[in-house]
C-alpha positions in Angstrom: 144.1 125.0 111.9 140.5 125.9 113.4 141.5 126.1 117.2 137.5 126.4 118.6 135.3 123.2 118.2 132.3 124.3 116.7 130.2 121.0 116.1 127.6 123.1 114.5 129.7 124.3 111.3 131.7 120.8 110.7 128.5 118.9 111.1 126.6 120.6 108.6 129.6 120.9 106.5 130.3 117.2 106.4 126.8 116.0 105.5 126.8 117.8 102.8 130.1 116.8 101.4 129.1 113.3 102.1 125.7 113.7 99.8 128.1 115.0 97.2 130.4 112.2 97.5 127.8 109.5 97.7 129.3 107.8 100.4 126.4 106.2 101.8 125.2 104.7 98.6 125.0 101.1 98.2 127.6 99.4 96.0 127.2 97.0 93.1 127.7 93.3 93.5 131.7 92.6 93.8 133.9 90.4 95.2 133.8 92.3 98.3 131.7 90.8 101.5 128.6 92.2 101.8 127.0 93.4 105.4 123.4 94.4 105.7 122.6 96.6 108.7 119.1 97.6 109.6 117.2 99.4 112.1 114.1 98.9 113.0 111.8 101.3 110.9 109.9 103.7 112.6 106.4 105.3 112.5 106.6 108.8 111.2 105.3 110.4 114.4 106.7 113.5 113.1 109.4 114.1 116.1 112.3 111.8 117.0 112.7 110.8 120.6 115.9 109.4 122.4 114.7 105.6 121.8 114.9 106.3 118.2 118.1 108.5 118.2 120.0 105.2 120.3 118.6 102.6 118.0 120.0 104.6 114.7 123.2 105.3 116.2 123.7 102.0 117.3 123.1 100.7 113.8 125.4 103.6 112.0 128.3 102.9 114.1 128.3 99.1 113.2 127.4 99.9 109.5 130.8 102.7 109.4 133.0 100.0 111.1 131.7 97.3 108.2 132.5 100.1 105.3 136.1 100.6 107.1 136.9 96.9 107.2 136.1 96.8 103.6 132.9 95.3 103.2 130.2 96.5 100.7 127.6 97.8 103.2 123.4 98.2 102.8 122.1 100.6 105.2 118.7 101.7 104.6 115.8 103.5 106.0 112.2 103.7 105.8 108.9 104.3 107.2 106.0 102.2 108.8 103.4 104.5 107.8 100.4 103.1 107.9 98.4 102.6 111.1 95.7 104.3 113.4 97.9 107.2 115.2 97.6 108.9 111.4 93.8 108.0 111.3 93.2 109.4 114.9 95.3 112.7 114.5 93.2 113.5 111.3 90.1 113.1 113.2 91.5 115.2 116.1 93.0 117.6 113.7 90.9 117.9 111.0 93.9 117.0 108.4 93.8 113.7 106.1 96.0 111.1 107.2 98.4 111.2 104.0 99.0 114.8 104.3 99.7 114.2 108.3 102.2 110.9 107.4 104.0 112.8 104.5 104.7 115.9 106.3 106.0 113.6 109.2 107.9 111.8 107.0 109.9 115.1 105.8 110.3 116.6 109.5 111.9 112.7 111.1 114.0 112.9 107.7 115.7 115.8 108.4 116.2 115.4 111.7 117.5 112.0 111.1 120.1 113.6 108.6 121.3 115.7 111.7 122.7 113.0 113.4 125.2 111.9 110.7 123.8 108.5 110.1 125.5 106.6 107.1 122.0 106.0 105.5 121.5 105.5 101.7 118.3 107.6 101.1 117.9 106.5 97.6 116.2 103.1 99.0 113.8 104.5 101.1 110.7 103.3 101.3 106.9 104.0 102.9 104.7 101.6 103.4 101.6 104.1 102.8 102.9 104.6 99.3 101.3 103.1 96.3 104.5 101.9 94.8 105.1 100.0 98.0 101.8 98.3 98.8 101.0 97.5 95.5 103.4 94.5 96.3 101.9 94.1 100.0 99.0 93.4 98.2 100.5 91.3 95.7 102.4 88.8 98.2 98.5 88.8 99.7 97.3 87.1 96.6 100.3 84.5 96.9 99.2 83.8 100.4 96.1 83.5 98.9 97.1 81.0 95.9 99.0 79.0 98.3 96.2 78.3 100.3 97.8 80.7 103.4 94.9 83.4 103.4 91.5 82.5 103.9 88.3 84.1 105.7 86.3 82.6 108.6 83.8 84.2 111.5 85.4 83.7 114.3 85.0 85.2 117.8 87.9 88.0 117.6 89.4 90.7 119.7 87.7 94.1 119.5 88.9 97.7 120.5 86.1 99.4 121.5 88.1 102.4 121.4 89.7 102.2 118.0 86.7 100.2 116.9 88.6 97.5 115.2 90.0 93.9 115.6 93.2 93.2 117.1 95.1 90.0 116.7 95.7 87.7 119.6 99.6 89.0 120.0 98.2 92.5 120.2 96.3 91.9 123.4 98.7 92.5 126.0 98.5 90.1 129.6 95.9 92.3 131.2 93.3 92.2 128.3 94.3 95.3 127.0 95.1 96.7 123.3 98.8 96.9 122.3 97.7 100.8 121.4 94.6 102.2 122.9 94.7 100.4 126.0 91.0 99.6 126.1 89.9 96.4 127.7 89.6 94.3 124.8 86.1 92.9 124.0 85.0 89.7 122.1 83.2 90.1 118.9 81.9 87.3 116.2 83.2 88.6 112.9 84.1 87.3 109.7 87.4 88.2 108.9 91.2 87.6 106.9 93.8 85.4 108.6 97.0 84.0 107.2 97.8 80.6 108.1 101.2 81.1 110.4 100.0 77.6 112.1 101.3 75.8 108.7 104.7 76.9 110.0 104.5 76.5 113.7 106.6 73.8 113.7 109.5 75.4 111.5 109.5 78.5 113.1 110.0 76.5 116.3 112.8 74.6 115.2 114.5 77.3 113.0 115.2 79.1 116.3 118.2 76.7 117.1 119.7 78.5 113.9 119.5 82.0 115.4 123.0 81.7 117.4 123.1 85.6 117.2 119.7 86.3 118.8 119.4 87.0 122.5 118.0 83.8 124.6 115.4 85.6 126.0 114.0 86.8 122.6 113.8 83.1 121.5 112.6 82.1 124.8 109.5 84.5 124.1 109.1 83.0 120.8 109.3 79.7 122.0 106.5 79.8 124.5 104.3 81.8 122.4 104.4 79.0 119.7 103.8 76.5 122.4 104.3 72.9 121.4 102.7 70.4 123.2 102.6 66.7 122.6 99.6 64.4 123.9 96.4 63.1 122.8 93.2 63.8 121.2 90.4 62.4 123.1 86.5 62.1 122.2 83.5 62.1 124.8 80.7 61.2 123.2 77.5 63.8 124.2 74.7 61.7 126.0 71.7 61.9 123.8 73.2 63.0 120.4 75.6 61.9 117.9 78.3 64.4 118.8 81.4 64.3 120.5 83.0 67.0 122.5 86.7 66.7 121.6 89.8 67.5 124.0 93.4 67.6 123.5 95.3 66.7 127.2 98.8 66.4 127.9 98.4 64.0 130.4 96.4 60.9 128.5 97.5 58.8 131.2 95.2 60.7 133.9 91.8 60.0 131.8 90.3 57.5 134.1 90.2 60.0 136.8 88.0 62.5 134.9 85.1 63.6 136.7 83.9 66.4 134.6 84.5 67.8 131.1 84.4 72.0 130.7 83.7 73.7 127.6 84.5 77.5 126.8 81.3 79.6 126.9 81.8 80.4 123.3 81.9 77.0 122.4 79.6 75.7 119.5 78.1 73.1 121.4 77.2 75.0 124.4 73.6 75.6 123.2 73.2 71.7 122.2 74.1 70.5 125.5 72.3 73.0 127.8 69.5 71.5 129.3 66.2 74.1 129.6 66.3 73.7 133.2 69.8 75.4 133.2 69.3 77.5 130.2 69.3 80.9 132.1 71.9 80.1 134.6 74.1 79.2 131.3 72.8 82.8 129.6 73.7 84.9 132.6 77.0 83.4 133.2 78.2 83.5 129.4 76.7 87.3 129.7 79.2 87.6 132.9 82.3 86.2 131.1 82.2 88.2 128.0 82.8 91.1 130.1 86.5 89.6 131.2 89.7 90.2 129.9 91.6 87.0 129.0 94.1 87.7 132.0 90.8 87.7 134.3 90.0 84.5 132.9 93.3 82.6 132.6 95.4 84.3 135.5 96.7 81.6 138.3 95.7 84.4 140.5 92.0 84.7 139.5 89.0 82.8 140.4 88.0 79.8 138.8 84.3 80.3 137.7 81.6 78.0 136.2 78.3 76.4 135.8 77.1 73.1 134.8 75.0 73.0 131.5 72.7 69.9 132.3 74.7 67.9 129.5 76.7 64.8 130.2 79.4 63.1 128.2 80.6 59.5 128.6 84.1 58.8 129.4 84.9 56.0 127.0 87.4 54.5 129.1 85.5 53.8 132.5 81.9 54.3 130.3 80.9 56.5 133.3 78.5 59.6 132.6 80.4 62.9 133.6 78.5 66.4 133.7 79.2 69.1 131.2 80.2 72.5 132.7 81.0 76.0 131.3 83.9 77.8 132.8 85.6 81.0 132.3 89.3 79.4 132.1 88.8 77.8 129.0 89.0 79.7 126.1 87.1 78.8 122.8 90.7 79.8 120.3 93.3 77.6 122.5 93.4 73.8 122.0 89.7 72.6 121.4 88.0 75.2 123.4 87.3 71.9 125.6 89.1 70.3 128.6 88.7 67.1 130.6 88.8 67.7 134.5 91.1 65.9 136.7 91.1 67.7 139.7 93.0 65.0 141.5 96.2 65.5 139.3 95.5 69.0 137.7 95.9 72.4 140.3 93.6 74.3 138.7 91.4 71.4 138.3 91.5 70.8 141.6 90.6 74.3 142.5 87.8 74.3 140.4 86.4 71.3 141.9 86.8 71.8 145.3 84.9 75.6 144.5 82.2 73.5 142.8 82.0 70.4 145.0 82.8 68.0 142.1 84.1 64.7 142.6 88.0 64.1 142.9 89.5 60.6 141.7 93.2 59.5 142.5 94.6 57.6 139.5 98.4 58.1 139.8 99.9 57.7 143.1 103.8 58.0 143.8 105.5 54.8 144.1 104.7 52.8 147.2 102.1 55.5 148.1 98.3 54.7 149.5 95.7 55.1 146.6 93.2 55.8 149.4 94.5 59.0 150.8 92.6 62.2 150.7 94.3 64.8 148.7 94.7 68.1 150.2 96.4 69.3 146.7 96.5 67.9 143.4 99.2 65.3 142.7 100.9 66.5 139.5 104.2 64.4 139.7 104.8 60.9 137.7 103.9 58.2 139.6 102.1 54.7 139.4 98.4 54.4 137.6 95.9 53.3 140.2 91.7 53.0 139.7 92.6 52.8 135.8 91.3 49.6 134.9 94.0 47.1 132.5 96.7 50.2 133.3 96.8 49.6 137.0 100.5 49.1 138.1 101.7 51.1 134.7 104.2 53.7 135.2 102.5 56.9 134.5 105.1 58.2 132.0 105.2 54.8 130.2 101.6 55.0 130.7 100.8 58.1 128.6 101.8 56.4 125.2 99.7 52.9 126.4 96.5 55.2 126.4 97.2 56.6 123.3 97.5 53.5 121.6 94.6 52.0 123.3 92.7 55.1 122.2 93.7 54.7 118.3 92.7 51.1 118.4 89.7 51.5 120.0 88.6 54.8 118.1 88.3 57.1 121.0 91.6 59.2 119.7 95.0 59.3 118.6 98.1 61.3 119.3 98.3 64.7 118.6 100.9 67.8 118.8 99.2 70.9 119.5 100.4 74.8 119.2 99.2 77.5 121.5 100.1 79.6 118.0 97.3 80.6 115.9 96.4 82.0 112.5 97.1 85.5 112.1 94.0 87.6 112.0 95.1 90.7 109.6 91.6 92.1 109.1 91.2 95.7 110.5 88.2 97.8 110.1 90.0 101.1 109.8 90.9 103.2 106.8 94.6 103.9 107.0 95.8 100.6 105.8 96.6 98.5 103.0 93.6 97.8 101.0 93.1 94.1 101.2 92.5 93.0 97.4 89.4 91.4 97.0 86.1 91.5 95.7 82.7 90.1 96.6 80.4 88.8 93.9 77.0 87.6 94.5 77.2 85.0 91.8 80.9 84.2 92.0 81.8 84.5 96.0 85.2 85.7 96.7 87.3 86.9 94.0 91.1 87.6 94.1 91.4 91.4 92.3 93.9 90.4 88.9 97.4 91.5 89.7 97.3 93.5 86.8 95.0 95.7 88.2 97.4 96.5 91.1 97.3 98.5 93.4 94.0 98.9 94.7 94.4 102.6 95.7 93.7 103.8 98.9 91.4 107.2 98.2 93.0 109.9 100.0 90.1 112.5 99.8 87.9 110.9 102.8 86.3 112.5 105.6 86.0 111.4 109.4 83.3 112.1 111.5 84.5 110.0 114.6 86.8 107.2 115.2 84.3 104.5 114.6 84.5 102.4 111.5 86.2 103.3 108.2 85.1 105.7 105.9 85.5 103.0 102.9 82.4 101.0 103.7 80.5 104.3 103.0 82.7 105.2 99.6 80.3 103.9 97.1 82.4 104.8 94.0 85.3 103.0 95.6 83.5 100.6 97.1 81.5 99.2 93.9 83.5 97.5 91.0 82.7 94.8 88.3 83.6 91.5 89.3 86.8 90.2 87.5 85.1 87.3 86.3 81.9 87.9 85.0 81.9 91.4 85.1 78.5 92.2 87.1 78.6 94.9 90.0 80.4 93.6 92.7 81.7 94.9 95.9 85.3 96.1 97.1 86.6 94.4 100.7 86.6 97.5 103.0 88.9 96.3 105.5 92.4 97.2 105.3 95.2 94.8 106.5 97.1 94.9 110.0 99.9 97.0 109.5 102.3 94.2 110.9 102.0 93.0 107.2 103.8 96.2 105.7 106.7 95.2 108.4 106.9 91.7 107.7 108.4 92.3 104.0 110.2 95.8 104.0 113.8 94.2 104.8 113.5 92.7 101.4 112.1 95.4 99.5 115.3 97.4 100.7 117.5 95.3 98.5 116.0 96.6 95.4 113.4 99.6 96.2 113.2 101.0 92.7 112.0 98.2 91.6 108.3 99.0 89.3 108.2 95.5 88.0 108.5 93.1 90.7 109.1 93.2 94.8 112.6 92.5 94.5 114.8 91.3 91.9 115.9 87.7 92.9 119.6 88.2 92.4 119.5 91.3 94.5 117.6 90.0 97.3 119.8 87.3 97.5 122.6 88.9 97.3 121.6 90.4 100.4 119.7 88.8 102.3 119.8 87.7 105.1 120.6 91.0 107.2 123.4 90.8 109.0 122.7 92.6 112.1 118.9 94.0 112.8 118.5 96.4 116.0 115.1 97.2 117.5 113.3 97.1 120.4 112.7 93.9 122.7 108.7 94.9 122.6 108.6 93.3 118.9 110.2 90.1 119.9 106.6 88.2 119.1 104.7 90.7 117.0 107.2 91.8 114.4 109.9 89.3 114.3 108.0 86.3 114.7 105.5 87.7 111.9 108.7 88.4 109.7 110.0 85.1 110.0 106.6 83.4 108.8 106.7 85.9 105.9 110.4 85.1 104.9 109.6 81.4 104.9 106.8 82.0 102.8 108.5 83.8 100.3 110.9 81.4 100.2 108.3 78.4 99.5 107.0 80.8 96.7 111.2 80.6 95.3 111.4 84.5 95.7 114.0 84.2 98.1 116.6 82.0 99.1 117.2 82.0 102.7 115.3 80.6 105.8 115.3 83.2 108.2 115.5 87.3 107.6 117.8 88.2 110.5 121.2 86.6 111.3 122.0 88.9 114.3 119.3 90.8 116.4 120.8 93.5 118.9 117.6 94.9 121.5 118.8 97.8 122.8 117.5 99.3 126.4 115.2 102.3 127.1 116.2 105.4 127.4 115.0 106.7 131.2 115.2 110.0 132.1 115.0 111.2 135.9 111.0 111.5 136.5 109.2 112.9 139.7 105.8 111.8 141.0 103.7 112.9 143.8 102.3 109.6 144.9 99.9 111.3 147.1 98.2 113.1 144.2 99.5 110.4 141.9 100.5 113.0 139.5 103.8 113.6 137.7 105.8 116.9 137.9 108.1 118.0 135.2 111.4 118.0 136.3 112.1 121.5 135.2 109.9 122.4 138.0 112.0 120.2 140.8 114.5 121.7 142.5 117.1 118.7 142.8 118.9 120.0 145.9 115.4 120.0 147.7 112.6 118.1 145.4 109.3 119.2 146.4 106.1 119.2 144.6 105.7 123.1 143.9 101.7 123.0 144.4 101.4 121.2 147.7 105.1 120.9 148.8 105.1 117.2 149.1 109.1 116.0 149.6 109.4 114.1 146.0 111.9 111.3 145.3 113.2 110.8 141.8 113.6 107.8 140.1 114.4 106.6 136.4 111.7 105.7 133.9 111.5 105.5 130.4 110.8 108.8 128.6 107.5 110.1 127.9 105.4 113.2 127.7 102.7 112.1 129.7 105.5 112.0 132.4 107.1 115.3 131.9 110.7 113.6 131.8 111.5 113.3 128.1 114.5 115.1 126.5 114.2 116.7 123.1 117.0 115.3 120.8 116.6 118.7 119.1 117.8 120.6 122.2 120.9 118.6 122.6 121.9 118.2 119.0 121.3 122.2 118.8 123.4 122.9 122.0 126.2 120.0 121.7 126.1 118.8 118.3 125.3 115.2 116.8 128.9 113.8 117.4 128.2 114.6 121.5 125.1 113.1 121.4 126.1 110.0 119.4 128.9 109.5 122.2 126.8 109.8 125.2 124.0 107.3 123.9 126.9 104.7 123.1 129.2 105.3 126.2 126.6 105.7 128.6 125.4 102.0 129.2 126.1 99.0 126.8 123.3 98.9 124.0 121.1 95.6 125.5 121.1 97.7 129.0 118.7 100.6 129.9 120.4 104.0 129.5 119.6 107.1 132.0 119.8 110.1 130.7 121.9 112.8 132.7 122.9 116.0 131.4 126.3 116.0 133.2 127.4 113.0 131.0 126.4 114.7 128.0 128.8 117.2 128.9 131.3 115.2 129.9 131.3 113.4 126.4 131.6 117.1 125.0 134.3 117.8 126.9 135.9 114.8 125.7 135.5 115.5 122.1 137.1 119.3 123.0 140.0 117.6 124.3 140.9 115.3 121.0 140.4 118.6 119.1 143.0 120.6 120.9 145.3 117.5 121.0 144.9 117.0 117.4 145.0 120.9 116.5 147.8 121.3 118.5 149.9 118.4 116.9 152.7 119.8 114.5 153.0 116.3 112.6 155.3 118.2 109.9 158.2 118.1 112.3 157.8 114.3 112.6 161.2 112.9 112.4 162.1 109.9 109.7 161.5 106.6 111.2 164.7 105.3 112.4 163.6 101.2 112.5 164.6 101.4 115.9 162.0 102.5 118.5 163.4 104.0 122.3 161.2 102.9 125.3 158.7 105.9 125.3 158.0 105.0 121.7 157.4 101.1 122.3 155.2 102.3 125.1 153.3 104.4 123.0 153.3 102.2 120.2 151.8 99.6 122.8 148.8 101.7 123.7 148.0 102.4 119.9 147.8 98.6 119.3 146.2 97.8 122.6 143.9 100.7 121.5 143.1 98.9 117.8 142.9 95.3 119.5 140.1 96.3 122.2 138.1 98.4 119.8 138.2 96.2 116.9 136.9 93.4 119.7 134.2 95.4 121.1 132.8 96.3 117.4 133.0 92.5 116.5 131.8 90.7 119.4 128.5 91.3 121.5 129.3 95.5 120.2 130.7 96.9 123.7 130.5 100.6 122.4 130.8 102.2 126.0 133.7 99.7 126.6 135.4 100.7 123.1 134.9 104.4 124.0 136.8 103.9 127.2 139.8 102.6 125.1 139.5 105.7 122.8 139.9 107.7 126.3 142.7 105.5 127.3 144.6 106.3 124.0 144.0 110.3 123.8 145.2 110.3 127.6 148.5 108.2 126.2 148.9 110.8 123.3 148.4 113.8 125.7 151.1 112.6 128.0 153.6 111.3 125.4 157.0 112.6 125.2 158.0 111.8 121.7 155.7 114.3 119.9 157.8 114.6 117.1 158.1 110.7 116.3 156.3 108.7 113.4 155.3 106.7 116.5 153.3 109.6 117.5 151.9 110.9 114.1 150.9 107.6 113.9 148.5 107.7 116.9 147.4 111.1 115.9 145.8 109.5 112.8 145.1 106.3 114.6 142.9 107.8 116.9 140.9 109.3 114.3 140.2 106.3 112.8 139.1 104.6 115.5 136.8 107.5 116.6 135.2 108.1 112.8 132.3 105.4 113.6 131.6 107.0 116.5 132.0 110.8 116.1 131.9 110.8 112.1 131.9 114.7 111.6 134.8 115.7 114.3 136.7 112.8 113.0 136.4 113.9 108.9 137.2 117.5 109.7 140.5 116.6 111.7 141.4 114.3 109.1 141.1 116.9 106.5 142.6 119.4 108.9 145.5 117.0 109.3 146.2 117.2 105.3 144.5 114.6 104.1 142.2 115.1 100.8 140.1 111.9 101.2 137.2 111.2 103.9 138.2 109.4 106.6 135.3 107.2 106.1 137.0 106.1 102.7 140.3 104.9 104.8 140.8 101.4 105.8 140.3 100.8 110.1 143.7 100.3 111.3 145.5 96.9 111.1 146.4 95.6 114.4 150.1 94.9 114.9 150.7 91.9 117.4 154.6 92.8 117.8 153.7 96.2 118.7 152.0 94.2 122.3 155.1 92.8 122.8 156.7 94.0 125.8 160.6 94.0 126.1 160.8 94.7 129.6 158.7 94.7 132.7 159.1 96.6 136.1 160.4 94.1 139.0 159.1 94.9 142.8 161.7 94.3 145.1 160.6 93.6 148.5 162.7 92.8 151.9 160.7 91.1 154.4 157.5 92.0 152.6 158.1 95.7 152.3 158.8 97.3 149.0 162.3 98.8 148.7 162.7 99.9 144.9 162.3 98.6 141.5 164.5 97.6 138.8 163.7 97.0 134.8 164.3 93.5 133.8 163.7 91.2 130.3 160.1 90.4 129.5 160.0 86.5 130.1 162.8 86.0 132.5 163.3 82.7 134.1 162.6 82.5 138.0 166.3 81.9 138.3 167.2 84.9 136.6 164.7 86.9 138.3 166.2 86.0 141.7 169.7 87.0 140.0 168.8 90.4 138.8 167.1 91.1 142.1 170.3 90.3 144.3 172.7 92.6 142.0 170.1 95.4 142.2 171.1 98.5 144.2 167.3 98.5 145.9 168.3 94.7 147.3 172.1 95.0 147.9 172.0 97.7 150.8 169.7 95.4 152.6 170.9 91.8 152.1 174.7 92.8 151.6 176.5 90.7 154.6 172.7 89.0 155.7 172.0 85.5 156.0 169.2 85.1 153.0 166.5 82.5 154.7 164.1 82.3 151.6 163.9 84.4 148.5 160.2 84.2 147.1 159.8 84.8 143.5 156.5 85.8 141.8 157.4 85.9 137.8 157.1 89.2 136.0 155.9 91.1 139.3 157.8 90.7 142.5 160.8 88.9 144.0 160.5 89.1 148.3 163.8 88.5 150.3 163.4 86.9 153.9 166.6 87.5 155.9 167.5 86.4 159.2 167.2 89.0 162.0 
């Protein structure tokens, strides 16, 4: 047996053997239970980072464990391959996006294979491949046929750097693009949308089905969907037949309305603005157009507004109140209009004070004074006052009373409203899935016939700048005959949001090579839902919400039988590394230029303080996985990633800890290499104390590791149990016992999901012909955990005087008897008066004697 652990040699050897044996291929349907293990697929940037390594190793351990537990496992991989980075790289480097993307896929696939991931590469998909995006287009047409895909002109989020629109979910809290970081502008364009709002209630209610999801993610989705119950009330515009509709969750305060506010983009602004106010309104709209959503709506941001000169009538009071426009009202939320009740809304109160608007109290605390001037908005429940016939009504009851009154009088109606808006999917960029629609002057908007799919994205394109899509200038591609009348027409030149591609890829994996359908009904229903999904928390709203929506639509089209795509979700933490930044110059300093004993900026000499931050090229703190693989091997990298922190927590990279895992694997190598199991004696049926203790350690490891891999995936504590077992084997005195042989084999079987290469090599070195990954996970023997004897501490007057072995489970009286008869006690209690005997079962006996 080779006495030296050479990671590079054994890892390349076993990766080739696993390939030849087909160990990672997905088995056909059988009586075995299924398990679908999935990592969020990567964008093919060309190079793995440590975040990738952590994600895919976590999923791989789960997949390997489930195979050893008798499951048939689907563990696929693919590429989220469309998107702006490839297009921008093409502009910067003068290389076609397709070529750039496929080169990166080749490179990253090779890197992933070096990690020893048990992936079925026969199921690989790339979203930029026509055999994939044909079905993305086909699914879009099913949405269109179902009335869930439509066009409308809308004020959209415009990224001025990437020159494309963004969905609301792709704009961060500061009003910046999720990718370019540019301040997002508003622009009026005709765009394609998907009616995700039709599924708002189901998306909200079905969160209760997701018991295997982190509560944090469910809360984020719940808040994003944003269900509110209240009333839709209409205020007639003075001098017009038009009405302003407002949604309110506090209809009980309607008698306190002293003004109405429209969003600056509201279509009624032009109609209600008087000539005297026109220039003021125009200037304000121009000012607000340059503000981000965060600047407009943040609680700590100023609330600005101007009067339009127009007025509406409060139908409940008959009073005319002014119409204003303000920056804090957004056209895309609610109706784009709000009723101002400053006495009972904190934001309205602040706005009214700043703009000298009247404040009218209509809710007071029970027993309160209705004449008291408010110093701040009163937002709690109370009693309605100054509210006509509703005076004296408890406000919580007044909500429904007002709604009923409004419905009877024709002023409004009960309404449930959602924060969620329809999904804007049009992108004015090239490298994406073409939207399969045609525009005909005679026939209007016409879908591409399904028989003509896919609409191929041309790859012979040239880019002159980042602005706009070259598709719009490609007349040969854009010009097409109308499918209805055969007259010249033109293709849609916008492409789809890349989140469309990732909203159904998990379905395609179940039948990835099907050329006739997106997937076979029997196969998709056999594997779905995904049993364990692993990915980043940053996708909590974007990808995960869209995927849930897609699954429900596909279900309603009888293409799949499940309601939800992912049963369990694990959101792994980030990989962080030691970082140095000079706060005076605001520059990051490469870690390799810092002396950790005396950290100073090599240019300025300023003393620096290191801190941990997410790995990033711009922060010069990245660790190249390839360097780690080359120096230590994949098994060491896997063990460190899994041991350093629980999977849901951030992981702080430390070279010393990597070295520690490498040493641990070397110890296992030496332990197994030094074990001569050929001299193992025959089992006698009776175990010595040493054998019982070792067998107990073996089965404690089985129990604890199995629980760690079945529960919350506490890989770090599982590896700690492996270390305990290896120590027990190293210290064992019964090395020629069958129990010792059992321990060595069990240790390798328990190690196999974590460090698959070294486990298979050592398994073979023990004389086994089959791969360790085809062997069942060790079976727990509960009887081995039973303790026959325990160590009882003997104390005299609280001082320990010795120990004895006594039968486990002995009664208090028996323990006292054993203790009294022991040599450890006899020399102290013989001839003495025992005043008290304190017995702590299974721990100690303390004799209190007379002095």
